[in-house]
N, C-alpha and C positions, 0 to 999 in steps of 0.2 A: 504494500499499500504506500503510495507516495504521500508527500506532505500535503499535496492538494486534495488527496482523497480522504484525509483524516476528518472525522466528524468534528464540527465545531461545538465545543462545550459551552452551552448557554448558561448564563448566570441564573440560578434559581430565583424565582420571584419571592419577594419578602412576604412572610405570612400575613394573611388578612386578619382583621379583628375578630375576636371570639367573644361570646357572651355566656360562657358556661359557668358552673358554680364557683370555679376558682377565680374567674374574672370578677364575679360578683363579690366574692370574699375580699379579693385584693382591692376592689374599688373603695373600701372603707379604711384602707391602711393609712390614710393621711389625715384622718379625723382628729388625731391628737394635736396637730398643728392648726388645722382649719377652724375647729369649733372655738378654742380659747380666744383666738384673735377676733373672730367674727363677734363673739359675745362681748368682748371688750369694746370693740367699735360701737356696737349697738347701745351698750350700757353707758359708756363714757361720753360719746359724741352724739347720741340720738340719731344715728344715721337710719335711713329708711331700709328695713330688711329686704324690701322688694328689689331695690337697685343692687344691693350688695350681693345677694344670692343669685340674682339673674345674671349679673356679669360673670361671677365665678362659673355658673353652670354653662353658659354659652362658650366661655373660654375653654372649659374642659372638654366639651363636645367637639369643638374645633380642633383642639390638640390631638384628641384620640383619632379623629378622621385623618388628620394630616400626617402625624408621626407614626401611627400604628404601633406605638409602644406605650407603656404606662407612663406617659409624659405628664408630669404633674403641673398643677396650677396652685400656687400658694400665696398668702398675703406677704407683702414685702415687710420684713421683720423690723428693720430700723425705723421705717415710717410708722409702722404699727405701734412700736414701743414708745416713740416720741409723742405721737398723737394721743394715745390713750392714757399716758401718764402726765400729759401737759408739761413736758420737759422744757418747752420754751417758756421760761419762768415768767417773763413779763408780758407775754402775748397769749391770746386766747386762740386755741386751735379749734376751728369750726369744721363742720362737714364740708363746707365749701373749700376750705384750705386743703383738706384731704383729697378732694376731687381735683383741685388745681395741681396738687403734687403728682397725682396719677397722670394727668394730661401732660405735664412737663416731663415726667419720667418717660412716658410713652414717646414723646417727640424726640427726646435725646437718643433712646435706644433704636428707634426706627432710623434715625439719621446715621448713627454709628453702623448699623447693619447694612443699610443700602449703599453706603460709601465704602464698605469693606474694612473700615477702621477697627471695628470690634475684633475681627479675626487677626488683624495685624497686631493689635495690642495683646491679644491672648497668646500669640506665638512667642511674645517676649517673656511671658511668665514661666519661670523654671518649673520643671516637673516636681521637684521636691516640695515646692510651695503649694502646688495643686494638691498633692497627696496630704500635706499638712492641713490644708483647709478642710478637705473631706473628712479626715480623721478627727479634727477638732469639732466640726459640726456634729459628727456622730456621738462623740463624748458629751458634747453640750446637750444634745437631745436626750441622752441617757440620764444625765444629771437632772434636767428639767422633769423628765418622766418620774424619777425617784421622788422629787419634791411633790409632784402631783399625787403620786401614790401615797405619800405620807399623810394626805388628807384623810385617808381611811385605810390603815395598814392591812386590816384583815381582808378587805375586798381586793386591794391591790396584790397582796401576797397570793391569795388563792387564784386570782385571775392570771397573774404572771406564771405561776407554776403550771397551771392547767394548759395555758396557751403554749408554753415551751414544749410540753409533752406532745402536743398535737400539731406543731408547726410543719412537720413532714408528712402529715396525713392528708392525702388528696381525696379521700372518700368523705371525710368529715372535716371541712375547712375550719381551721382554728378561729378565724374571724367571726364566723357565724355563731359559734358557741360563746365567744367572748362578748358579742353584742347581746345575745340572749341573757347571759349571766348579768351583764351590765344593767339591762332593763329590769330584771328581777330585783337586783340590788337597789336600783333607784326607787322601785315601788316599796321595798321593805324600809329603806331609810326615810322616805317621805311618801306615805300612803295617799296623801292628797293629790299626788301626781295623776292617779287613775281618774279622779273626778275632773281634773283639768283637761286630760287628754279626751275624755268623753265629751267635753264641751267644745271641742274644736269644730269649727264649721268652715265650709268652702266659701271663700270670699274672693271671687275673680277680680283681678286688677290688670290694667294695661300699663306697659312701660311708659316712662316719661323722659323728656330731655332734661338732664340735671345741670348742665353747665350754664344755663341762662341766668341763674341767680347768683353766680360767683362775682364778687367784687375785687377791686384791685388790692385791698388789704388781704383778702384770702389768697390771691396770687402770690403776693410778697411772702407771706408766712409759709405757704405751701412749697414754694420753690427754695427759699433760703433755709428754712428750718427743718423741712421734711425731705424734699427731693435730693438736695445736694449730699446730705450725710449717707444716703442710700446707695450712691453710685458705686463706691468701691466694694460694698457688700454684694451688690448685684453682679458686678463683674466677676468676683471670686466665686460666689456660690451659684448664681442663677444663669451665668453664661459659661464660664470655664468648667466648673465642677459638674454641672449637669450634663455638659457635652461629654466629659470624660466618663461619667457614670453610665450614660446611655450607650455609648460606644463600647464600653466594657461589657455591659450586660447583653447588648443586642447588636453585635458587630454586623449582622445582616441588615440592619436598619439604622445606619449611621446618620448623625447630624453634624452640622458645623456651627462654629460660634456665630458666623454671619446669619445663618438661618434662625438660631435661637434669639439673637438680638432683634431681628426683624419681628419675630413672633412676639417678643416681650413688648416691643413698641406698639404693635397693632392691638394686642389685647388690653393694654393700658389706655390707649386712646379710646377704644370702644367702651371699656369699662367705666371710664370717667364720664362719658356721655350718658351712660345708663344710671349713674349714681353709685357706682361701685367704688372699691378701695384699690389702692395700688397693688398690683399682682406680679408674680414672677414664677420662674420654673426652678424651684429649689431642689437641689440634689437629694435632700432628705425625703421629699415627697415620693420620688421614684423608689427610693429604698423601702419606704413604707408599703407602697403598692406591691412591689416585688416580694417583700418579706411574707406577705399574706396570700400569695399565689398568682398575682397578675403577670401575664406575659405579653399582652397585646394592648392596643388602644381601646379595647372594650371596657376596661376598668374605668378610665376617666370619662368615657361616654356614659356609662351607667351612673356614676356619681353626678356627673353634670346634668343628666336628664332628671334625676331626683331633685336636684337643687332648682332647676327651672320650674318643675311642677310645683314645688313648695313656694317659690317666689310668686308665681302667677296666681296660685289658688289658696295658699295658706300663709302668706307673709305676715298676717296679723297674729298668728299663733306661734311664731318662731321661738319666742322666749319660753313658751311651754314645752315645745318639742325638745329643746336642748337640755331641759331639766331632767329628761329621762335618763341620761348617762351620768353617773357619778364621776367626779373629777379623777378618781383613782383609776377608772377604766381607761380614760383618755391618757393617763400617765403610763399605763401598760403598753398602749399602742405606740406612744412616743418613745418609750424605752427600747422596745424591740426594733423600731425604725432606726434609732440611733446605733443599735448594735449591728444591724445590717449594713449601715453606711460605714461604720468604723472598720468592720471586718473587710470590706472591699478596698480599704485604703492601706491595709497592712502589707505594703510592698515597698520596702525601704531600700535606698541606694547603699552600695557597698562603701561609698566614700563617707568618712566621718563628718566632714564639713557639710555635705548635703544632708546627712541624717540630722545634724544639729539644726539646719534650716527647717527641716520637716518638723522636728519636735517643738521648736520655738513657735513656728506657725500654728501648729495644732493647739498648743497651750493658750496662745492668745485668741485663737479662733473660738474657743469656748466662751470668751468674753465679748470680743468684737472682731468680726471677720475683716472689716476694712483695715483696722490697725494691724491685724495678723498678716494681711496681704502685703502691706508696705514693709513691715518688720522682717518678714520671711524673705522677701526679695533682697532686702539690704544685707541680711546675714549670708544669704547664698552668694551675693556679689563679693562680699568681703572674703568668704571662704575660697572662692574661685581664684582670688588673687594671692592666696597663700598667706594672708595676714593673720589667720587663726592657727595656732599651734595646738593640736588636739592629740 
């Protein structure tokens, strides 16, 4: 057989989305991050649940259809933390400021993606720093999960032990039993939840345009105090780390930093218009979906569809719905998500200087990913020039 006669090996098509029981179980793997931030936004800033949930739901459905992996959509953590704790000491953070921050963030990342600047910047980041960010995020999630489980140790301990024993069981997905156990515990701890759930009624609502009511004061606070502190965190976690995580888990469905940056820009521009909060593609979200069984874009589509339905028909009852799950159950989900993320990052360089950069980055990332990113790059640069004697 000559070279011309040899059959051409075609690249196998990427798997399509599935909606089996494992995808359903994996769909809820990111609730430990989603619910606490959403509750904080609604409670502290009186945001409209309709806009918040609808923007998340639409973004998740779009990501599942486009990426065909459990590509996550999460709240931007720096903006969420500053906004909900009113960290801008002398200024009032309003719902309008949060939406202005989302619009500004979307415009920045869309521009960086379309111009290719995001990928160029990402290529300059040393791999030891990327590994450190992922490791630090994982450990940070685990610590936060432990604190949430401490709210009720007996619930958290039983839920964590049972979930660990069932994680590899594909016939009985661990997430299903964890959610059932959580609902049962929620009813035991607060029996009034049953009566509240029974009183939930269908209240159809139509989406509205949220940017019309934003003033210049909202724009100033949103851009300076909310959007700017988020940029290095988004670059490290929601652009570079999620690209690394996706391509490690799903090499047959790779993504690029450019594509993720454009996606981040589009979902934030659309989300701000709907009255949502700033969103990103956190690497921890993918780890959560995968940890509980998801392998395709079916998982975010399932969760997104549920959020859209709740937003359009039950947005007036959101506060009641979130009371079903005790904080300790969300802590278990977050703890296991962090473990999945940290385990995937345990690939250290043989060079001591690079390992030091990874360790320092990881330690600081538990506290602040933006500072960890800058410090890790600095340590790596110093080590490469031989200025460190280890």
